[in-house]
C-alpha positions in Angstrom: 33.8 -36.6 53.9 34.4 -38.6 50.7 30.9 -40.2 51.0 29.3 -36.8 51.4 30.8 -35.5 48.2 29.8 -38.7 46.3 26.2 -38.4 47.6 26.0 -34.7 46.7 27.3 -35.5 43.1 24.7 -38.3 42.8 21.9 -36.0 43.9 23.0 -33.3 41.5 23.2 -35.7 38.6 19.7 -37.0 39.3 18.3 -33.5 39.5 19.8 -32.6 36.2 18.8 -35.9 34.5 15.2 -36.1 35.7 13.7 -33.5 33.3 15.5 -35.1 30.4 14.1 -38.5 31.2 10.6 -37.0 31.7 10.7 -35.2 28.4 11.7 -38.4 26.6 8.9 -40.3 28.2 6.3 -37.6 27.3 7.4 -37.6 23.7 6.7 -41.3 23.3 3.3 -41.2 24.8 2.1 -37.9 23.4 0.3 -39.1 20.3 -1.3 -42.4 21.4 -4.8 -42.9 20.0 -7.5 -45.0 21.6 -9.7 -47.5 19.7 -13.1 -46.2 18.7 -14.9 -49.3 19.8 -13.9 -48.8 23.5 -15.5 -45.4 24.1 -16.9 -44.5 27.5 -20.5 -44.8 26.4 -21.6 -41.6 28.2 -25.3 -41.8 28.8 -27.7 -39.5 30.6 -27.7 -40.4 34.3 -30.3 -39.8 36.9 -28.1 -39.2 40.0 -26.9 -35.7 39.2 -30.3 -34.3 38.3 -31.8 -36.0 41.4 -29.2 -34.2 43.6 -29.9 -30.9 41.8 -33.7 -31.3 42.4 -33.1 -32.2 46.1 -30.8 -29.2 46.5 -33.4 -26.8 44.9 -36.2 -28.2 47.2 -34.0 -27.7 50.3 -33.2 -24.2 49.2 -36.8 -23.4 48.8 -37.6 -24.8 52.2 -34.9 -22.6 53.8 -36.2 -19.5 52.0 -39.8 -20.0 53.0 -39.0 -20.7 56.7 -40.6 -17.9 58.7 -38.0 -18.1 61.5 -40.7 -18.6 64.2 -38.7 -21.1 66.2 -39.9 -20.0 69.7 -39.3 -22.5 72.5 -42.4 -24.3 73.7 -41.5 -24.4 77.4 -42.8 -21.5 79.6 
C-alpha cells in the first residue's frame, strides 16, 4: 500500500513538473538564428513539374476514353 501511494505521488509530481520543464526549454531555444552561409539553396526542380505533366496527361486520357470496352469473345 505504501508503494502505491509513493508511485502515485511520483506520477503526480511528474505531471505537474513536465509543463514547467518544457516551457523553460522552449524559452532557451526560441530565438536561435541560423548562419546565412548555410541556406538551403532552393533551386527549381524538375521532379514536381514532371509529375504534374504526367498527371495532366493521364487525366486527359481518362476524359477522352469513349468507354467502348466490349469483350472480344463471342
